[in-house]
Wavefront OBJ file of the C-alpha trace (Angstrom):
o trace
v -9.701 4.365 -10.699
v -8.503 7.140 -13.056
v -5.867 9.562 -11.845
v -6.100 13.285 -12.443
v -3.625 16.106 -11.901
v -3.372 19.796 -12.690
v -0.515 21.660 -14.333
v -0.125 25.318 -15.246
v 2.283 26.381 -17.977
v 3.317 30.004 -17.418
v 3.983 31.822 -20.665
v 5.729 35.103 -21.407
v 3.307 36.276 -24.098
v -0.094 37.720 -23.346
v -3.110 35.531 -24.082
v -3.660 37.027 -27.558
v -0.028 36.351 -28.587
v -0.132 32.859 -27.123
v -3.356 32.055 -28.968
v -1.862 33.465 -32.188
v 1.089 31.082 -31.761
v -1.266 28.136 -31.226
v -3.184 29.190 -34.360
v 0.013 29.069 -36.475
v 0.895 25.730 -38.097
v 4.575 26.740 -38.071
v 4.409 26.726 -34.253
v 3.213 23.107 -34.203
v 5.765 22.047 -36.854
v 8.490 23.692 -34.753
v 7.228 21.917 -31.648
v 7.373 18.559 -33.439
v 10.949 19.372 -34.540
v 11.812 19.995 -30.877
v 10.121 16.789 -29.710
v 12.070 14.645 -32.197
v 14.884 14.778 -29.654
v 12.722 12.525 -27.454
v 10.436 10.833 -29.957
v 12.243 10.565 -33.317
v 8.913 10.250 -35.136
v 6.943 13.401 -34.287
v 4.737 14.889 -37.003
v 1.710 17.126 -37.425
v -0.879 14.997 -39.224
v -3.548 17.672 -39.607
v -4.046 21.306 -38.652
v -7.049 23.623 -38.864
v -7.331 27.169 -37.603
v -10.256 29.469 -38.248
v -12.968 31.602 -36.718
v -14.331 28.662 -34.725
v -10.992 27.673 -33.173
v -7.967 25.440 -33.581
v -7.665 21.684 -34.168
v -4.360 19.833 -34.358
v -3.591 16.131 -34.685
v -0.054 14.855 -34.139
v 1.623 11.452 -34.164
v 4.570 10.557 -31.953
v 6.354 7.217 -31.696
v 8.283 6.120 -28.600
v 10.610 3.166 -29.087
v 9.747 0.295 -26.736
v 13.274 0.233 -25.303
v 12.894 3.883 -24.234
v 9.823 3.106 -22.106
v 9.895 2.383 -18.369
v 10.107 -1.314 -17.442
v 6.500 -1.422 -16.176
v 5.281 -0.157 -19.579
v 7.476 -2.656 -21.458
v 5.766 -5.520 -19.620
v 2.431 -4.461 -21.086
v 3.424 -3.123 -24.502
v 5.319 -5.442 -26.805
v 5.950 -2.933 -29.618
v 6.863 0.709 -30.072
v 4.306 3.121 -28.682
v 2.433 5.013 -31.427
v 0.633 7.961 -29.861
v -1.974 10.049 -31.641
v -2.378 13.392 -29.905
v -5.228 15.814 -30.499
v -5.449 19.384 -29.247
v -8.370 21.755 -29.674
v -9.002 25.333 -28.657
v -12.247 27.191 -29.057
v -12.555 30.765 -30.225
v -10.190 33.197 -28.537
v -11.895 35.047 -25.679
v -10.197 38.417 -25.080
v -9.994 39.246 -21.360
v -11.599 35.908 -20.551
v -10.997 32.184 -20.585
v -10.399 30.353 -23.853
v -11.248 26.684 -23.448
v -9.912 23.620 -25.161
v -9.160 19.984 -24.757
v -6.559 17.374 -25.497
v -6.336 13.625 -25.821
v -3.839 10.931 -26.611
v -4.731 7.540 -27.986
v -2.650 4.429 -28.443
v -4.005 1.627 -30.641
v -4.710 -1.527 -28.647
v -3.783 0.164 -25.356
v -6.113 -0.600 -22.461
v -6.687 2.945 -21.308
v -7.129 6.600 -22.103
v -5.570 10.009 -21.557
v -7.373 13.285 -22.015
v -8.421 16.443 -20.354
v -9.231 20.104 -20.540
v -6.980 23.082 -21.097
v -7.714 26.755 -20.588
v -5.840 29.844 -21.739
v -6.053 32.946 -19.583
v -4.139 36.187 -19.440
v -2.074 37.236 -16.427
v -0.353 40.467 -15.492
v 2.950 39.210 -16.869
v 1.793 36.991 -19.735
v -0.603 34.056 -19.907
v -1.248 30.601 -18.503
v -2.239 27.341 -20.138
v -3.883 25.334 -17.343
v -4.123 21.574 -17.974
v -6.286 19.038 -16.120
v -5.276 15.664 -17.538
v -6.799 12.358 -16.514
v -5.187 8.971 -17.157
v -7.048 5.692 -16.951
v -5.474 2.262 -17.486
v -7.719 -0.801 -17.293
v -5.193 -3.420 -16.165
v -5.517 -5.048 -12.753
v -2.596 -4.586 -10.350
v -0.406 -2.390 -12.608
v -3.030 0.068 -13.901
v -2.406 2.622 -11.137
v 1.367 2.452 -11.623
v 0.976 2.975 -15.352
v -1.379 5.910 -14.778
v 1.274 7.509 -12.555
v 3.938 6.923 -15.227
v 1.691 8.405 -17.925
v 0.923 11.529 -15.891
v 4.561 11.978 -14.866
v 5.631 11.776 -18.503
v 2.826 14.123 -19.515
v 4.019 16.715 -16.982
v 7.534 16.387 -18.433
v 6.125 16.819 -21.950
v 4.078 19.872 -20.976
v 7.205 21.360 -19.369
v 9.150 20.864 -22.612
v 6.276 22.413 -24.564
v 6.150 25.327 -22.081
v 9.862 26.040 -22.661
v 9.416 25.766 -26.431
v 6.393 28.085 -26.376
v 8.252 30.718 -24.352
v 11.174 30.600 -26.814
v 8.714 30.807 -29.708
v 6.939 33.811 -28.186
v 10.247 35.622 -27.605
v 11.524 34.967 -31.121
v 8.256 35.732 -32.939
v 7.266 39.023 -31.340
l 1 2 3 4 5 6 7 8 9 10 11 12 13 14 15 16 17 18 19 20 21 22 23 24 25 26 27 28 29 30 31 32 33 34 35 36 37 38 39 40 41 42 43 44 45 46 47 48 49 50 51 52 53 54 55 56 57 58 59 60 61 62 63 64 65 66 67 68 69 70 71 72 73 74 75 76 77 78 79 80 81 82 83 84 85 86 87 88 89 90 91 92 93 94 95 96 97 98 99 100 101 102 103 104 105 106 107 108 109 110 111 112 113 114 115 116 117 118 119 120 121 122 123 124 125 126 127 128 129 130 131 132 133 134 135 136 137 138 139 140 141 142 143 144 145 146 147 148 149 150 151 152 153 154 155 156 157 158 159 160 161 162 163 164 165 166 167 168 169 170
């Protein structure tokens, strides 16, 4: 049975500034630079930003020896993750919707979800609702928990990066 959580990243910039950061390829390149500390191969593969929204595709590689033991029992090679993020048109004073996914070739599962951007009195919030599903008897639930725990850690790192970006690019 898939596992789902919710996570809200609280950001210092208002929704318009946050969306402008997300619509800037330099933001995503900077984020990949930051993530190389954890995943030495972290690159933006494609980026589009226009009137209809934002689309980003990234690749990250996690060395097998850096993975938790339960993941190493299932995966025999480094983990190559293709991440996709999309945001629709910016909605001033409303909710801008988007989505995200991560795929791993030959992995028996999926990770994806929705994300919304809304303004708050002191800034903005990116609200994530990820769902992990691993189709392996007996260890699937444990792997789903590991995936979601690592995703929360990743979103926290991205939240810190985004706040630094917003402060330095005002």
